[in-house]
C-alpha positions, 0 to 999 in steps of 0.5 A: 500500500505504501509503495502505491501511495508513494508512487502516486505522490511521485507521479503527481509531483513529477507531472505538476510543473508540466500541468501548471504551465498550461494554466498560463504564464500570466496567472503564475506571474500574477500569483507570485509577483509583487507584494502578494507573492512576497507575502505568500512566500514569507508566510509559507516560510514562517509556517515551515519554520514553526517545527524548528522553532518549537524544537529550539524552544524545547532544547534551550527551555526559553524563547530566546533561541527561537526569537533569534532564529526568527530574526535571522529568518526575517532578515534573510528573507527581507534581503532576498526579497528586496535586495537580491531579487530586484538585482537579478530580475532587473530588465536589461532593456525597457519592456515592450507593451503587449504579450508575446505568443509562445509556440507551445508545441516547440517547447514540447519537442 
């Protein structure tokens, strides 16, 4: 039973990127771009760090260690979002108005 569940999950995870690109580049961009995407990934990162913060609290028997870890996470997230992200995504040339068509069949070859 475990093998079937594991294989099914692996198949879904393997197919997800291909299926999701059919949703459309604009929808994906709208979801993860700007302040909404930054907030979304910040909340997901915080939620993912909760088990680690609880373990730190249990290990050190106080809230100082989790607070410091949360501060480091917040600082790294802010530097990544507001310094590194804009540096690597800055356009080389001015954007042209309109949306370009993508040859869908070409990228499947």
